[in-house]
C-alpha positions in Angstrom: 0.0 0.0 0.1 1.4 3.5 -1.0 0.6 6.8 0.0 1.3 10.3 -1.7 3.3 13.0 0.0 1.9 16.4 -0.1 3.5 19.7 0.9 0.4 21.5 2.2 0.3 25.3 2.3 0.0 26.9 5.8 -3.5 28.0 6.7 -4.4 31.5 5.6 -1.1 31.8 3.6 -1.9 33.2 0.2 0.1 31.6 -2.7 -0.2 30.5 -6.2 -1.1 26.9 -7.0 -0.2 25.4 -10.3 -2.6 22.9 -11.9 -1.9 20.7 -14.9 -4.7 18.8 -16.5 -3.6 16.4 -19.3 -6.5 15.6 -21.8 -6.8 13.2 -24.7 -8.0 14.0 -28.2 -11.6 13.9 -27.3 -11.2 16.2 -24.3 -11.5 13.6 -21.7 -9.1 14.3 -18.7 -6.5 11.5 -18.6 -4.3 13.0 -15.7 -4.3 15.8 -13.3 -1.4 17.5 -11.2 -1.5 20.4 -8.6 1.5 21.6 -6.9 2.4 24.9 -5.0 6.2 24.8 -4.7 9.3 24.4 -6.9 10.2 21.0 -5.6 6.8 19.3 -6.4 7.0 21.1 -9.8 10.1 19.4 -10.7 8.8 16.0 -9.7 5.7 16.6 -11.7 7.8 17.6 -14.7 9.8 14.4 -14.4 6.8 12.3 -14.3 5.0 13.8 -17.2 8.3 13.6 -19.2 8.6 9.9 -18.3 4.9 9.1 -18.6 4.0 10.9 -21.7 7.3 11.7 -23.3 6.5 15.6 -23.4 9.5 17.8 -23.1 8.8 21.2 -21.3 12.1 22.6 -22.7 12.2 21.8 -26.5 15.4 22.3 -28.4 15.4 25.1 -30.9 17.3 24.7 -34.2 19.9 27.3 -34.9 18.1 28.7 -37.9 15.0 29.2 -36.0 16.6 30.9 -33.1 16.0 34.7 -32.8 19.9 35.3 -32.2 20.6 33.7 -35.6 18.2 35.9 -37.5 19.5 38.9 -36.0 23.1 37.9 -36.9 22.1 37.2 -40.4 20.5 40.5 -40.7 23.6 42.2 -39.2 25.9 40.3 -41.7 23.6 41.2 -44.8 23.6 45.1 -43.6 27.3 45.0 -43.4 27.7 43.3 -46.8 25.3 45.8 -48.2 27.2 48.9 -47.0 30.2 47.7 -49.2 
C-alpha cells in the first residue's frame, strides 16, 4: 500500500497553485497534477516527461533562433554597405 506525499500550504497563507490537466484528443481528462512549490513542480515535470514523453524545454534549431536571425540581418547589412 502506498501513499502520496503532499506539501500543504499553511492555513491563511496566500500563494499560487499550479494545476496541470492532461487531456486526450476527445477532451477527456487523462491525468491531473497540482503543486504549490518548486520541488513538487520538478517532480511533476519528471513524471510527465517519463510517462507521456513531453519535454517542457524543446530544443530550438539554430536557424529558428532569434539570435541567428539577428546575426544574419547584421551580416547582410554589413555586406550591403560595401
